[in-house]
C-alpha positions as CSV (number, residue, x, y, z in Angstrom):
1,M,-51.2,-21.9,19.8
2,A,-48.9,-21.3,22.8
3,V,-47.1,-24.2,24.4
4,A,-48.1,-24.9,28.0
5,Y,-45.4,-26.1,30.4
6,T,-45.6,-28.1,33.6
7,P,-42.8,-28.8,36.2
8,I,-41.4,-32.2,36.8
9,D,-38.3,-33.0,38.9
10,G,-37.5,-29.2,39.0
11,E,-37.5,-29.0,35.2
12,Q,-40.1,-27.7,32.8
13,V,-41.7,-30.0,30.2
14,S,-44.5,-29.4,27.7
15,R,-48.0,-30.3,29.1
16,E,-48.1,-33.2,26.6
17,W,-44.7,-34.6,27.8
18,G,-46.0,-34.1,31.3
19,V,-49.1,-36.3,30.7
20,V,-46.8,-39.0,29.3
21,L,-44.3,-38.8,32.1
22,H,-47.0,-38.8,34.8
23,D,-48.5,-42.0,33.3
24,M,-45.0,-43.5,33.0
25,R,-44.3,-42.9,36.7
26,Q,-47.7,-44.3,37.6
27,A,-46.8,-47.4,35.7
28,G,-43.7,-47.9,37.9
29,V,-41.0,-46.7,35.6
30,A,-38.2,-45.2,37.7
31,F,-36.6,-42.1,36.1
32,R,-35.5,-38.6,36.8
33,V,-35.7,-35.7,34.4
34,N,-32.3,-34.2,34.4
35,E,-32.9,-31.6,31.7
36,G,-36.2,-30.6,30.2
37,K,-37.2,-27.5,28.2
38,R,-34.2,-25.0,28.1
39,T,-34.3,-21.3,27.6
40,F,-32.1,-19.9,24.9
41,A,-29.9,-18.3,27.6
42,R,-29.3,-21.6,29.3
43,Q,-28.4,-23.2,25.9
44,L,-26.0,-20.3,25.3
45,F,-24.4,-21.0,28.7
46,F,-23.8,-24.7,27.9
47,W,-22.5,-23.7,24.5
48,R,-19.9,-21.3,26.0
49,L,-18.9,-24.0,28.5
50,Y,-18.3,-26.4,25.6
51,L,-16.3,-23.8,23.6
52,S,-14.1,-23.1,26.6
53,G,-13.3,-26.8,27.1
54,R,-15.0,-26.9,30.5
55,G,-18.3,-28.5,29.4
56,N,-19.7,-31.5,27.5
57,L,-20.7,-31.3,23.8
58,A,-23.5,-28.8,23.5
59,A,-25.7,-27.8,20.5
60,R,-25.1,-24.4,19.0
61,P,-27.9,-22.1,20.4
62,S,-30.8,-22.0,18.1
63,H,-34.6,-21.6,18.6
64,N,-34.8,-25.0,16.8
65,A,-32.2,-26.8,19.1
66,P,-33.5,-30.0,20.6
67,H,-34.1,-28.7,24.1
68,I,-35.4,-25.3,23.0
69,R,-37.6,-25.9,20.0
70,T,-39.5,-22.6,20.4
71,G,-43.2,-23.0,20.1
72,R,-43.1,-26.8,19.9
73,I,-44.1,-29.4,22.4
74,D,-41.5,-32.0,21.2
75,H,-38.4,-30.6,22.9
76,A,-35.8,-33.1,24.0
77,I,-35.6,-34.4,27.5
78,D,-32.5,-35.9,29.3
79,F,-33.2,-38.7,31.7
80,N,-31.1,-40.7,34.2
81,N,-32.9,-43.9,32.9
82,A,-33.4,-43.2,29.2
83,T,-33.4,-46.9,28.3
84,G,-36.4,-47.6,30.5
85,V,-38.1,-44.5,29.4
86,V,-37.7,-45.3,25.7
87,Y,-38.8,-48.9,26.2
88,W,-42.1,-47.6,27.9
89,L,-42.6,-45.0,25.2
90,R,-42.3,-47.5,22.4
91,Q,-44.7,-49.9,24.2
92,H,-47.2,-47.0,24.0
93,A,-46.8,-46.2,20.3
94,I,-44.5,-43.3,20.9
95,R,-41.5,-43.8,18.6
96,A,-38.9,-42.2,20.9
97,T,-35.3,-42.1,19.8
98,L,-31.8,-41.6,21.3
99,P,-30.6,-39.6,18.4
100,V,-27.3,-38.2,19.6
101,P,-24.4,-40.7,19.5
102,G,-22.7,-40.9,22.9
103,E,-25.6,-39.3,24.7
104,S,-27.6,-42.2,26.0
105,W,-29.6,-39.9,28.3
106,H,-31.0,-37.7,25.5
107,V,-34.5,-38.7,24.3
108,E,-36.7,-37.2,21.6
109,A,-40.2,-38.1,20.6
110,P,-42.5,-36.9,17.7
111,A,-44.9,-34.1,18.5
112,A,-47.8,-36.0,16.8
113,A,-47.3,-39.0,19.1
114,L,-47.1,-36.9,22.2
115,V,-50.3,-35.0,21.3
116,K,-52.2,-38.2,20.5
117,Y,-51.1,-39.8,23.8
118,A,-52.1,-36.8,25.8
119,A,-55.5,-36.5,24.1
120,D,-56.2,-40.2,24.5
121,H,-55.1,-40.3,28.2
122,G,-56.6,-37.2,29.6
123,G,-54.1,-34.5,28.6
124,G,-57.0,-32.1,28.3
125,D,-57.4,-31.7,32.0
126,P,-60.9,-30.3,31.9
127,V,-62.0,-27.9,34.7
128,I,-63.7,-29.9,37.4
129,R,-66.3,-28.0,39.4
130,P,-68.3,-28.8,42.5
131,R,-72.0,-29.8,42.0
132,R,-71.7,-29.9,38.2
133,P,-71.5,-32.8,35.8
134,N,-67.8,-33.7,35.4
135,P,-66.1,-36.2,33.1
136,T,-65.7,-39.5,35.0
137,A,-62.2,-40.2,33.5
138,A,-60.9,-36.8,34.6
139,V,-62.3,-37.2,38.1
140,K,-60.7,-40.6,38.4
141,R,-57.3,-39.0,37.3
142,L,-57.8,-36.3,39.9
143,Q,-58.7,-38.9,42.6
144,K,-55.6,-41.0,41.7
145,L,-53.4,-37.9,42.1
146,L,-55.0,-37.1,45.5
147,A,-54.7,-40.7,46.6
148,G,-51.0,-40.6,45.7
149,L,-50.7,-37.7,48.0
150,N,-52.6,-39.5,50.8
151,L,-55.5,-37.0,50.6
152,T,-58.2,-39.5,49.8
153,D,-58.7,-43.3,49.4
154,T,-61.6,-42.9,47.0
155,V,-61.3,-43.5,43.2
156,N,-64.9,-43.8,42.0
157,G,-65.1,-41.2,39.3
158,R,-67.6,-39.0,41.1
159,Y,-66.7,-35.5,42.3
160,D,-68.3,-36.2,45.7
161,L,-68.0,-34.5,49.0
162,R,-65.0,-36.6,50.1
163,T,-63.1,-35.7,46.9
164,R,-64.1,-32.0,47.1
165,R,-62.7,-31.9,50.7
166,A,-59.5,-33.5,49.5
167,V,-59.1,-30.9,46.8
168,R,-59.8,-28.0,49.2
169,R,-57.2,-29.4,51.7
170,F,-54.7,-29.6,48.8
171,Q,-55.4,-26.1,47.7
172,H,-55.1,-24.8,51.3
173,R,-51.7,-26.5,51.8
174,H,-50.4,-25.0,48.5
175,A,-51.6,-21.5,49.2
176,M,-54.1,-21.6,46.4
177,K,-57.6,-20.2,46.2
178,V,-59.6,-22.7,48.2
179,D,-62.8,-23.2,46.1
180,G,-62.8,-26.9,45.2
181,T,-62.6,-26.1,41.5
182,V,-59.8,-28.0,39.8
183,G,-58.6,-25.7,37.0
184,P,-55.2,-25.5,35.2
185,A,-53.3,-24.1,38.3
186,T,-54.6,-26.9,40.6
187,W,-54.0,-29.6,38.0
188,A,-50.4,-28.3,37.5
189,A,-49.8,-28.1,41.2
190,L,-51.2,-31.7,41.7
191,R,-48.9,-33.1,39.0
192,A,-45.9,-31.2,40.4
193,A,-46.6,-32.5,43.9
194,S,-47.1,-36.0,42.7
195,N,-43.7,-36.0,40.9
196,K,-41.5,-34.7,43.7
């Protein structure tokens, strides 16, 4: 199964990390993602800086390196407030660690805990369609995202006319297909806009 990524603070994180971080922000935890999922080339760049004496300690490039972890959702993330992040994660049964001595910004979390949290807290992001039965919890998540962007003041769990209009306004503003259907692209854009 391919890993899906979503943007946050200009960095890429796995969809599962994205669900966790979105909820963490909604709960009022202040943080910035300084480094999310790295490409192999970016890790190689940091490694060469380190070897030249011009950069901080960096892991040897490997597809299993903490920020790369090819094909896995549990890549490491660097935060400007790792202590607050780890505290929140542990409160929500995600045994996050700061595994690298001297790098108090580097956080890792087990894949199983990220998957479970995302599944339990709406990480599935089902497609929401006009005039169809839609999951109440998913519609409420959608409405909260729209409310955070000042596009609606309704959070009732119904995909009503007011919510559909808010979705269409959002899609129009972000040069998306304006159809009122909330699929993966609209969910991703909403999350990205909410985390700016």
